[in-house]
C-alpha positions as CSV (number, residue, x, y, z in Angstrom):
1,P,112.5,50.4,32.9
2,E,110.4,51.4,36.6
3,T,109.1,54.8,37.9
4,A,109.8,55.1,42.1
5,N,108.0,57.7,43.9
6,R,108.5,59.9,47.0
7,T,106.8,62.3,48.7
8,I,108.4,65.6,50.6
9,V,106.7,67.0,53.4
10,L,108.0,70.2,55.0
11,H,108.4,71.3,58.0
12,M,108.3,74.9,58.9
13,G,110.4,76.9,61.3
14,G,109.6,80.3,63.0
15,S,106.2,82.0,63.3
16,S,103.4,80.8,61.6
17,S,101.3,83.7,61.3
18,A,101.8,84.1,57.1
19,E,101.3,82.1,54.4
20,A,103.9,80.3,52.8
21,R,104.3,80.4,48.9
22,W,107.0,77.4,47.6
23,T,108.4,76.7,43.5
24,V,110.7,74.5,42.3
25,D,112.8,75.4,39.6
26,E,112.0,72.9,36.9
27,G,115.0,74.3,34.7
28,A,117.2,72.8,37.2
29,L,115.6,68.9,36.8
30,P,117.4,66.1,35.1
31,P,115.2,64.4,32.4
32,W,114.6,61.0,34.3
33,L,113.3,63.5,37.4
34,S,110.4,64.7,37.5
35,V,108.0,66.9,40.2
36,W,104.3,67.5,40.6
37,P,103.2,70.0,41.4
38,T,105.6,72.4,41.0
39,S,104.7,75.3,43.6
40,G,101.9,75.9,46.2
41,V,100.9,78.0,49.2
42,L,101.4,76.8,53.0
43,P,98.0,78.6,54.8
44,A,99.2,80.3,57.8
45,G,99.2,78.3,61.0
46,V,100.5,75.4,59.3
47,D,103.9,74.4,60.0
48,K,103.9,70.8,58.3
49,A,102.5,69.8,55.0
50,A,103.3,67.2,52.1
51,L,104.6,69.5,49.2
52,F,105.0,67.7,46.1
53,T,105.7,64.2,45.0
54,V,109.4,63.4,43.4
55,S,109.0,60.6,40.3
56,A,111.9,58.8,39.2
57,S,112.1,56.9,35.7
58,S,114.5,54.3,34.5
59,A,113.3,54.6,31.3
60,H,116.2,55.5,28.6
61,V,118.5,55.6,31.3
62,A,121.5,53.5,30.7
63,E,123.4,51.5,34.3
64,Q,126.2,53.1,35.2
65,S,128.8,51.9,37.8
66,E,127.7,55.4,40.2
67,P,124.4,56.4,41.4
68,Y,122.6,59.0,39.6
69,T,122.3,62.3,41.9
70,A,120.3,65.7,41.4
71,A,119.0,68.0,43.6
72,I,115.7,69.6,43.4
73,N,115.9,73.2,44.4
74,L,112.7,74.6,46.4
75,T,112.4,78.0,47.2
76,V,109.6,78.9,50.3
77,S,109.1,82.4,50.3
78,S,107.0,84.4,53.6
79,Q,108.2,86.9,55.9
80,R,111.4,85.8,54.7
81,T,113.0,83.9,51.8
82,K,115.5,80.8,51.9
83,L,116.1,78.3,48.9
84,F,116.5,74.0,50.1
85,R,117.9,71.7,48.0
86,V,116.8,68.8,48.0
87,P,118.9,66.2,47.2
88,V,118.2,62.8,45.1
89,L,120.0,59.5,44.6
90,V,118.8,57.0,42.1
91,I,120.6,53.6,41.5
92,V,119.9,51.9,38.1
93,A,120.3,48.3,38.4
94,V,119.7,46.8,34.9
95,T,119.7,43.2,34.0
96,T,121.3,41.7,30.6
97,S,119.0,41.2,27.8
98,A,119.6,38.3,24.9
99,K,117.8,40.4,22.4
100,H,119.9,43.1,22.6
101,S,123.5,42.4,23.2
102,M,125.5,41.8,20.5
103,W,129.1,41.2,19.1
104,G,130.7,44.3,18.6
105,E,131.3,47.7,20.4
106,A,128.5,49.5,21.5
107,R,127.7,52.8,19.5
108,P,128.1,56.2,21.6
109,T,125.4,58.3,21.6
110,E,125.3,62.4,22.0
111,E,123.8,62.2,24.8
112,G,127.0,60.3,26.5
113,S,124.9,56.8,26.5
114,F,125.8,53.9,24.9
115,E,123.5,51.7,22.1
116,C,123.9,48.4,21.1
117,E,122.6,48.3,17.3
118,R,124.2,45.5,15.3
119,A,125.9,46.5,12.4
120,D,124.9,45.3,8.9
121,A,127.0,42.0,7.7
122,P,130.1,43.1,10.0
123,P,134.0,41.6,8.8
124,P,134.3,38.2,9.7
125,V,136.8,37.2,12.0
126,E,140.1,35.8,10.6
127,L,142.4,33.6,12.0
128,E,144.7,31.2,11.5
129,V,144.2,27.2,13.2
130,G,145.7,27.7,16.6
131,E,145.8,31.0,17.2
132,E,143.7,32.9,19.5
133,R,142.1,36.1,19.0
134,E,140.1,38.4,20.9
135,V,136.8,39.2,19.8
136,V,135.0,41.9,21.6
137,F,130.8,41.5,23.2
138,T,128.9,43.8,24.5
139,A,125.6,43.1,27.2
140,C,123.1,45.4,26.8
141,D,119.5,45.6,28.6
142,S,115.8,45.4,27.6
143,E,116.2,49.4,26.1
144,G,119.1,48.5,23.9
145,L,121.1,50.9,26.6
146,R,125.0,48.9,27.8
147,V,124.4,47.1,30.8
148,A,127.5,49.1,33.5
149,H,128.5,45.4,35.5
150,S,129.4,42.2,34.7
151,L,127.7,38.7,34.7
152,P,126.6,37.4,37.5
153,S,125.2,40.7,38.6
154,L,126.1,41.0,42.7
155,R,124.4,44.7,42.6
156,S,121.6,43.5,44.5
157,E,119.8,39.8,45.4
158,A,116.6,40.8,43.4
159,V,119.0,41.8,39.9
160,A,120.7,38.5,40.9
161,A,117.6,36.9,41.0
162,A,116.3,37.9,37.7
163,G,119.0,38.2,35.6
164,P,121.2,36.1,33.7
165,K,123.8,34.2,35.2
166,A,126.4,33.7,32.4
167,F,127.5,34.6,29.1
168,H,128.2,31.1,26.9
169,V,130.5,30.9,23.7
170,E,130.3,28.0,21.2
171,L,132.2,28.0,17.8
172,H,130.1,25.8,15.3
173,D,131.2,24.6,11.7
174,G,129.0,25.1,8.6
175,E,126.8,22.0,9.9
176,G,125.8,23.2,12.8
177,L,128.3,21.0,14.5
178,R,130.6,22.4,17.6
179,A,133.7,22.7,16.5
180,A,135.0,23.1,19.9
181,R,134.2,22.4,23.4
182,P,132.4,25.2,25.3
183,A,134.6,25.1,27.7
184,E,137.6,26.2,25.3
185,M,136.1,29.4,24.2
186,L,136.2,31.8,27.2
187,Y,135.9,34.9,27.8
188,A,136.5,37.9,30.4
189,Y,134.7,41.0,32.0
190,V,137.0,44.2,30.4
191,S,134.5,46.9,31.8
192,L,131.2,49.0,31.4
193,G,129.5,45.5,29.5
194,R,132.4,44.9,27.9
195,Y,133.8,41.5,27.3
196,K,136.5,39.9,24.8
197,A,136.0,36.4,24.4
198,T,138.9,34.7,23.5
199,V,138.5,32.4,20.2
200,A,140.2,29.5,18.5
201,S,139.4,27.0,16.1
202,P,140.6,23.7,15.7
203,L,139.4,23.5,11.9
204,V,139.8,25.2,8.5
205,G,137.0,27.1,6.6
206,D,134.3,28.9,7.5
207,L,132.5,28.8,11.2
208,D,130.1,30.6,13.2
209,L,130.8,31.7,16.5
210,L,127.3,31.9,18.7
211,L,126.7,33.6,21.8
212,Y,124.4,32.8,24.3
213,V,123.1,33.8,27.9
214,D,121.5,31.4,29.6
215,G,120.9,29.4,26.9
216,A,118.7,32.0,24.4
217,L,121.1,32.5,21.4
218,V,122.8,36.2,21.7
219,D,124.0,36.5,18.5
220,S,126.2,35.1,15.6
221,R,129.4,36.1,14.1
222,H,131.3,34.8,10.8
223,V,134.8,33.2,11.4
224,V,137.1,32.3,8.8
225,A,140.0,29.9,9.8
226,R,143.0,29.5,7.7
227,C,145.9,27.5,8.3
228,P,149.6,29.2,9.0
229,P,151.5,30.2,6.3
230,Y,154.0,27.0,6.6
231,L,151.0,24.6,6.7
232,V,148.6,23.2,4.2
233,P,145.2,21.9,4.8
234,L,144.0,18.5,4.8
235,P,141.0,16.6,4.0
236,D,139.6,16.3,7.9
237,R,140.0,20.6,7.7
238,S,143.0,20.3,10.1
239,C,146.6,21.6,8.6
240,G,149.6,19.6,8.1
241,C,152.6,19.7,6.1
242,D,152.8,19.6,2.5
243,T,154.5,16.9,0.4
244,N,158.1,15.7,1.2
245,L,157.9,18.0,4.4
246,E,157.3,16.3,8.0
247,P,156.5,17.9,11.6
248,V,159.6,18.9,13.7
249,G,159.0,17.2,16.6
250,G,156.0,15.4,15.6
251,L,154.2,18.6,16.1
252,A,153.6,21.1,13.4
253,E,151.5,23.4,14.3
254,S,153.5,24.7,17.4
255,Q,157.1,23.8,15.6
256,G,156.7,23.9,11.6
257,C,158.0,21.4,9.5
258,R,161.5,20.7,7.8
259,P,162.6,19.0,4.6
260,C,162.9,15.3,4.6
261,Y,166.5,14.2,5.0
262,M,168.6,13.0,2.3
263,G,167.2,8.9,1.5
264,Y,163.6,9.9,3.0
265,H,160.5,10.8,1.4
266,K,156.6,11.6,1.9
267,G,154.5,11.6,-0.9
268,A,151.2,13.3,0.0
269,P,150.5,16.3,2.6
270,G,149.8,15.4,6.0
271,N,151.5,15.0,10.0
272,G,153.2,11.6,9.2
273,S,157.0,11.2,9.1
274,C,159.3,10.6,6.1
275,Q,159.9,7.2,4.6
276,P,163.2,5.9,3.6
277,D,163.3,5.7,0.0
278,T,164.1,2.2,-2.0
279,W,166.4,3.3,-4.0
280,P,169.7,1.1,-4.5
281,I,173.1,2.7,-3.3
282,I,175.5,3.4,-5.9
283,V,179.1,4.3,-4.8
284,S,181.3,5.1,-7.6
285,S,183.7,7.3,-7.2
286,V,181.7,9.7,-9.0
287,G,179.5,9.7,-6.0
288,G,182.3,10.2,-3.6
289,A,183.4,12.9,-4.9
290,L,179.9,14.3,-4.9
291,G,179.9,13.4,-1.1
292,L,183.3,15.6,-0.7
293,V,181.7,18.6,-2.2
294,M,178.4,18.3,0.2
295,I,180.7,17.7,2.8
296,L,182.1,21.5,2.0
297,V,178.9,23.0,1.1
298,L,177.3,21.9,4.8
299,V,180.8,22.9,6.2
300,V,180.4,26.5,4.6
301,F,176.4,26.3,5.2
302,A,177.3,25.5,9.1
303,R,179.5,28.8,9.2
304,R,176.9,30.9,7.8
305,I,174.2,30.4,10.1
306,Y,177.0,30.2,13.0
307,Q,177.5,34.0,11.8
308,R,174.4,34.7,12.0
309,H,173.7,33.6,15.1
310,L,176.6,36.0,16.4
311,L,174.6,38.3,14.9
312,A,171.2,37.5,16.5
313,M,172.9,37.6,19.6
314,A,174.5,41.2,19.0
315,A,171.2,42.4,17.9
316,A,169.4,41.2,20.8
317,E,171.8,42.3,23.3
318,R,171.5,45.6,21.7
319,E,167.9,45.4,22.2
320,G,168.3,44.5,25.8
321,A,170.3,47.6,26.6
322,E,168.0,50.2,24.7
323,K,164.9,48.8,26.8
324,R,167.2,49.0,30.1
325,R,167.8,52.3,29.2
326,R,164.4,53.3,28.3
327,I,163.1,51.6,31.5
328,Q,165.7,53.6,33.8
329,E,164.6,56.7,31.8
330,A,161.1,55.9,32.4
331,V,161.3,56.0,35.9
332,K,163.8,58.8,36.2
333,G,161.4,60.6,34.3
334,V,158.1,60.2,36.2
335,T,159.9,62.1,39.3
336,S,161.5,65.0,37.0
337,L,160.5,68.5,37.0
338,K,160.6,69.8,33.3
339,F,158.2,72.7,34.0
340,P,158.0,74.3,37.4
341,L,155.2,73.2,39.7
342,S,152.3,76.1,39.3
343,V,149.4,76.5,41.8
344,M,146.9,79.2,42.5
345,P,146.2,79.8,46.1
346,L,142.3,78.9,47.2
347,S,141.5,82.7,47.9
348,K,143.1,83.8,44.5
349,L,140.9,81.6,42.5
350,R,138.0,83.0,44.4
351,E,138.8,86.1,43.6
352,Q,139.0,85.5,39.6
353,G,135.3,85.0,39.6
354,R,136.3,82.2,36.7
355,L,138.7,79.6,35.6
356,M,141.7,81.4,33.5
357,A,144.4,80.4,31.5
358,Y,148.0,79.6,32.7
359,E,149.4,82.7,30.8
360,E,146.7,85.1,32.2
361,A,147.3,84.0,35.9
362,R,151.0,84.0,35.3
363,D,151.0,87.8,34.2
364,A,148.2,88.6,36.8
365,G,150.7,87.4,39.7
366,V,148.4,85.1,41.1
367,L,150.4,81.8,40.6
368,R,152.8,80.0,43.0
369,C,155.7,78.4,41.1
370,C,158.3,76.0,42.3
371,D,161.2,75.5,39.6
372,T,163.2,72.5,41.1
373,M,161.8,69.1,42.4
374,E,163.6,70.3,46.0
375,A,162.0,73.4,45.8
376,A,158.2,71.8,45.3
377,V,158.8,69.3,48.0
378,S,160.0,71.6,50.2
379,F,156.5,74.1,49.3
380,A,154.3,71.1,49.8
381,A,155.8,70.2,53.1
382,D,154.5,73.6,54.7
383,H,151.3,74.1,52.3
384,P,148.3,71.6,51.6
385,L,148.3,71.3,48.1
386,V,145.0,69.6,46.1
387,F,145.0,68.1,42.2
388,V,142.0,68.8,41.2
389,S,140.8,66.9,37.8
390,H,138.0,67.4,35.6
391,Q,136.6,66.6,32.0
392,W,136.6,69.7,29.9
393,L,133.3,71.4,28.6
394,S,134.3,72.4,25.5
395,A,138.0,71.7,22.9
396,S,139.0,75.3,23.3
397,H,138.1,76.0,27.4
398,P,137.6,73.8,29.9
399,D,134.7,75.8,31.5
400,P,133.3,78.0,28.9
401,H,130.2,78.3,31.2
402,S,131.3,78.3,34.6
403,Q,129.4,75.0,34.9
404,H,132.6,73.7,37.2
405,Y,134.0,76.5,38.6
406,P,131.7,76.7,41.7
407,I,131.7,73.1,42.6
408,I,135.8,73.4,42.3
409,L,135.1,75.9,45.1
410,E,132.7,73.7,47.3
411,A,134.8,70.8,46.5
412,A,137.9,72.8,48.4
413,E,136.1,74.1,51.1
414,A,134.3,71.2,52.1
415,L,138.1,69.4,52.0
416,C,139.4,72.2,54.4
417,A,136.3,71.6,56.8
418,E,136.6,67.8,56.5
419,H,140.4,67.7,57.3
420,G,140.6,71.2,59.5
421,L,142.8,72.8,56.9
422,D,143.1,76.9,56.5
423,P,141.5,78.1,53.6
424,S,144.4,80.6,53.3
425,K,147.2,78.1,53.0
426,L,145.3,75.9,50.4
427,H,147.1,75.7,47.0
428,L,145.0,74.2,43.6
429,W,147.0,72.5,41.1
430,L,144.3,72.4,37.9
431,D,145.2,71.6,34.1
432,Y,144.3,75.1,32.7
433,H,145.9,77.5,35.3
434,S,148.8,75.3,35.9
435,I,149.9,74.0,32.2
436,P,150.8,76.4,29.4
437,Q,147.8,77.0,26.8
438,A,149.3,79.1,24.4
439,N,153.0,76.9,23.6
440,E,153.0,73.7,22.5
441,A,156.7,72.9,23.5
442,T,156.2,74.5,27.3
443,K,152.8,72.6,27.0
444,W,154.1,69.5,26.5
445,L,157.1,69.6,29.2
446,A,154.6,70.5,31.9
447,I,152.5,67.4,31.0
448,G,155.5,65.2,31.0
449,S,155.7,66.2,35.0
450,I,152.3,65.6,35.5
451,A,153.3,62.2,37.4
452,L,155.2,64.9,39.5
453,Y,152.7,67.1,40.1
454,A,150.3,64.8,41.4
455,A,152.8,62.9,43.4
456,C,153.6,66.3,45.4
457,S,149.6,67.2,46.1
458,H,148.2,65.8,49.6
459,F,145.0,65.7,48.0
460,F,143.2,64.8,44.8
461,V,139.7,65.8,44.2
462,V,137.5,65.2,40.9
463,A,135.1,68.0,40.2
464,A,132.3,66.2,38.3
465,P,129.0,67.3,38.7
466,H,126.0,67.7,36.6
467,A,127.2,69.5,33.4
468,L,127.0,69.6,29.7
469,H,129.5,69.6,26.8
470,V,128.3,72.7,24.5
471,D,131.0,71.8,21.4
472,S,128.4,68.6,20.9
473,S,124.8,69.4,19.2
474,P,122.8,68.9,20.9
475,P,125.2,69.7,24.3
476,R,126.0,66.0,25.6
477,R,126.0,65.3,29.4
478,V,129.2,65.3,31.4
479,D,129.6,64.0,34.7
480,A,131.3,61.1,36.8
481,E,130.7,58.2,34.7
482,T,132.4,60.6,31.5
483,Y,135.2,61.8,33.6
484,L,136.1,58.1,34.4
485,R,136.2,57.3,31.3
486,R,138.6,59.7,29.6
487,G,142.3,58.4,29.5
488,W,144.3,61.5,30.5
489,C,141.6,61.6,33.6
490,R,142.9,57.8,34.3
491,L,146.1,59.1,34.1
492,E,145.9,61.7,36.4
493,Q,144.1,59.1,39.0
494,W,146.9,56.7,38.4
495,A,149.8,59.1,39.1
496,F,148.4,59.9,42.4
497,I,147.5,56.3,43.9
498,A,151.1,54.9,42.7
499,I,152.5,57.4,44.9
500,N,150.0,58.2,48.1
501,G,147.6,55.7,47.6
502,T,143.6,56.2,47.6
503,Q,143.0,57.2,51.3
504,Q,143.1,61.0,50.3
505,M,140.8,61.0,47.2
506,Y,137.9,62.6,46.5
507,V,134.8,63.1,43.7
508,Y,132.6,66.0,44.5
509,E,129.0,65.7,42.4
510,T,126.7,67.1,44.5
511,S,128.6,66.3,48.0
512,L,132.3,65.4,49.0
513,A,132.6,61.5,48.9
514,R,135.6,59.2,49.0
515,I,137.1,57.6,45.9
516,A,138.2,54.5,48.4
517,E,135.5,53.7,49.4
518,R,134.6,52.8,45.5
519,R,136.2,50.1,44.6
520,R,134.8,50.1,40.7
521,W,136.1,53.5,40.5
522,I,139.6,52.8,41.5
523,E,139.6,49.6,39.2
524,E,138.6,51.8,36.2
525,S,141.2,54.3,37.1
526,V,144.2,52.2,36.5
527,N,143.2,51.0,32.9
528,V,144.7,53.9,31.3
529,F,144.7,52.4,27.7
530,Q,141.3,51.5,27.5
531,G,140.3,55.0,28.5
532,D,138.5,57.3,25.5
533,F,141.4,59.4,24.3
534,T,140.6,61.8,21.1
535,L,144.1,61.2,19.4
536,E,144.9,57.5,19.6
537,S,148.4,58.4,19.1
538,D,148.5,59.9,22.9
539,K,148.6,56.3,24.0
540,A,151.9,55.7,22.6
541,H,152.9,59.0,24.8
542,L,151.9,57.6,28.4
543,V,153.9,54.3,27.5
544,D,156.7,55.7,29.2
545,V,154.8,57.5,32.2
546,V,152.6,54.2,33.3
547,L,155.7,52.4,33.2
548,G,157.6,54.8,35.2
549,L,155.0,55.2,37.9
550,Y,154.0,51.2,38.2
551,G,158.3,51.2,38.5
552,L,157.8,53.0,41.8
553,A,154.9,51.1,42.7
554,V,156.6,48.0,42.5
555,V,159.5,49.4,44.7
556,A,157.2,50.1,47.4
557,A,155.7,46.7,47.0
558,I,159.3,45.1,47.6
559,E,160.5,47.5,50.3
560,L,157.3,46.7,52.7
561,R,158.1,43.1,51.9
562,Y,161.4,43.0,52.4
563,R,160.9,45.3,55.7
564,S,158.4,42.3,57.1
565,V,161.1,39.6,56.5
566,R,163.8,41.6,58.0
567,A,161.5,42.2,61.1
568,T,160.5,38.9,61.6
569,S,163.8,37.7,61.2
570,V,164.5,40.0,64.1
571,S,161.8,39.6,66.3
572,S,162.8,35.5,66.2
573,S,166.4,36.0,66.6
574,G,165.3,37.9,70.0
575,G,165.8,41.1,69.4
576,E,163.9,44.5,68.5
577,A,162.7,44.7,65.5
578,R,163.0,48.1,63.7
579,V,161.8,49.4,60.9
580,T,163.3,52.4,59.4
581,A,160.5,54.5,57.2
582,V,159.9,57.9,56.2
583,G,156.8,59.3,57.2
584,S,154.0,58.9,59.7
585,R,152.0,55.5,60.4
586,A,149.2,56.7,58.4
587,T,151.1,57.8,55.6
588,R,152.8,54.2,55.5
589,T,149.3,52.4,56.1
590,S,147.9,54.3,52.8
591,Q,151.1,53.3,50.9
592,E,150.8,49.9,52.3
593,V,146.9,49.5,50.9
594,S,148.0,51.4,47.7
595,S,150.6,48.6,46.7
596,R,148.1,46.2,47.6
597,Q,145.3,47.3,46.3
598,L,147.6,47.5,42.6
599,T,149.3,44.7,43.0
600,E,145.7,43.0,42.9
601,L,144.4,44.7,39.9
602,I,147.6,44.2,38.0
603,T,147.7,40.6,38.3
604,E,143.8,40.3,37.3
605,R,143.9,42.8,34.4
606,R,147.5,42.8,33.3
607,D,147.2,42.8,29.5
608,F,144.5,45.3,30.1
609,I,146.3,48.0,32.0
610,F,149.9,47.3,30.1
611,P,148.6,46.2,26.7
612,P,151.3,44.2,24.5
613,E,151.1,46.2,21.6
614,H,151.9,49.0,23.4
615,F,154.3,47.7,26.4
616,G,155.3,44.4,24.5
617,D,157.5,42.9,27.1
618,L,159.1,46.1,29.1
619,V,156.7,45.7,32.1
620,D,158.4,42.4,32.8
621,R,161.7,43.5,32.2
622,L,161.3,46.0,34.7
623,E,159.6,43.9,37.6
624,E,162.9,41.6,36.7
625,E,165.5,43.7,36.9
626,L,164.0,45.9,40.3
627,E,164.0,42.1,41.8
628,N,166.9,41.4,40.6
629,A,168.6,44.8,42.6
630,A,166.4,44.7,45.5
631,L,167.4,41.1,46.3
632,E,171.3,42.5,45.9
633,R,170.8,45.2,47.9
634,F,168.3,43.6,50.8
635,G,169.3,40.3,50.6
636,S,172.1,40.2,53.0
637,E,169.9,42.1,55.5
638,A,167.1,40.0,55.4
639,G,168.7,36.7,55.3
640,V,168.4,35.6,51.9
641,R,171.2,34.7,50.1
642,T,172.1,36.5,46.9
643,P,172.2,33.9,43.9
644,S,175.4,35.0,41.7
645,P,173.9,35.4,38.4
646,V,171.7,38.1,40.0
647,R,175.3,39.6,41.5
648,C,175.9,39.8,38.2
649,A,172.7,41.2,36.9
650,G,173.9,44.5,35.9
651,H,174.4,48.0,36.5
652,A,171.2,49.3,34.9
653,A,169.2,47.3,37.4
654,S,170.9,48.9,40.3
655,E,170.5,52.5,39.0
656,T,166.9,51.9,38.1
657,F,166.2,50.7,41.5
658,R,168.2,53.5,43.1
659,A,166.5,55.9,41.3
660,A,162.5,54.7,42.0
661,L,163.7,54.1,45.6
662,T,165.3,57.5,46.1
663,A,162.1,59.3,44.4
664,R,159.5,57.5,46.8
665,R,161.5,58.3,49.7
666,T,161.7,62.3,48.8
667,L,158.3,62.3,47.9
668,Q,157.4,61.0,51.2
669,H,158.8,64.3,53.0
670,I,156.0,66.1,52.0
671,F,153.1,63.8,54.0
672,P,153.6,63.9,58.0
673,P,152.7,67.6,58.4
674,L,149.6,67.6,57.1
675,V,147.8,64.4,56.5
676,N,146.4,64.6,60.0
677,G,144.8,68.1,59.3
678,G,148.1,69.9,60.6
């Protein structure tokens, strides 16, 4: 922990004929910031003086991906009274401590941070020999608070020079010998100090999983390795086939075992092959009859196997058809309006003096509702729409003490000033007044249309000032860091990025800032399923939404690629390259940046963005269907010959591609009039 001090100097303007009294609002200071003294007098005739010293301490303050921000409210009273807001920005960069880092997840505290406390005798990691298992470990600082960056640290040269450079994972057997080379124990950084180590054991029995950082032992965890069900332990602690079984293809662990053929045997467990029997061959009429019976049995057995094979193929075809239908419905679903787009003019929100529920706003006549997708797109083409995203401050009301309401107004006004927009035309989408709160059926219909609401918006603004969640005891801190961890908040951002890119995304803490300049923020926002959900079951409802949004992003990348190939082909043939695209150059550039960013992030973190336990092979099938349909549609224009298997790929792929392409081009009509401040 360190403390940094700064002295505030006040420059006075106007007449200096009277003394000036100043005070600092101590109640508005966060715990990590202190001011001394907090009041004083500036004598008459003095127009410049040092007032107070500001001290910021990192003790018990967790590192986070974005700087801590605060404002010192300074009131100066003389012949006139004026309030000054002195902005304070503190970056907390820490080094990883081997003493406090640990296997497992850090424990969330009521203050919103995470503390690393080793659990007593955690359950062992159980796995089969040859199986890979992911085990989580957490990097923490010297105070036991979770580190927010990966190693090696790139935050600053000083931290990089002083801090650890890498973790090291080893698997040891009970005698302290390495059970696997260190290079085989790989790990990957997930987010906010969390890592996942890929552990695999070549030996059976009890082992120790050791975690080091720069040679210093961090933590150990018990591992129990067993043979797969079809194998048995061998004396050398490996796994092999049982008596009278031999490895298939010589590889028991990967391909299994099979019985010895007639006339062969194996007397002991192991990975050797079956050996011929030495019994005399007795040829007789009885033996011939038995041979005929055996042939008949084999024929019947082969027929049953063939029938089972046909049934399995039919089941696989039905499963494939169902997955193709689900993919097509997912793409269509994110661009269908299941519930009207309901937005509130900025002027009406200002008149209410607080956030109000959908039902109350509807009855008061302060909402503008669009009942069809065509109506929503048409309205958005003439009115700037802002998608406001924020974290609720209680379970039943998003802003019970109006902590977020004034910040939302400030953010909207700052956005108008930034882009030269007319505030009287600005409309806001905000979950509390845009989604039904009383009726569960209509509520879920609106939630199912969130992707389209975000896509119809020109701007995305995160309202994330320092606030308190009133349901926790004591009240828990809520800010940009806690917002970014929420799964639903990440979904809203993913929807906007997939259609519109990141250029018109902002976060407002104490001032308006572009999210596109915070790559760390973008990396976290697309990891929807790694976010925090109050109900884990909500993740299952989001699979089709995320899949459909990714389909739109894939179509954008494919169209961009074929457009580039077509332009190159035309240019090389001596003609003029013509690119057909709807929207302004600025819009296309933003979408191209979005496409590249998503492609890079998904390549780096595919299994985190699309967890296999939720998506299975749906993402692979989606990409294959869209690629095949695009090749069939654009291949001839780009000079690419379409293989016959692709031409016969089926109607579903073309329908999925057509739905995604139509949706993207329809939504692109929203932007040209407004993206440049019109």
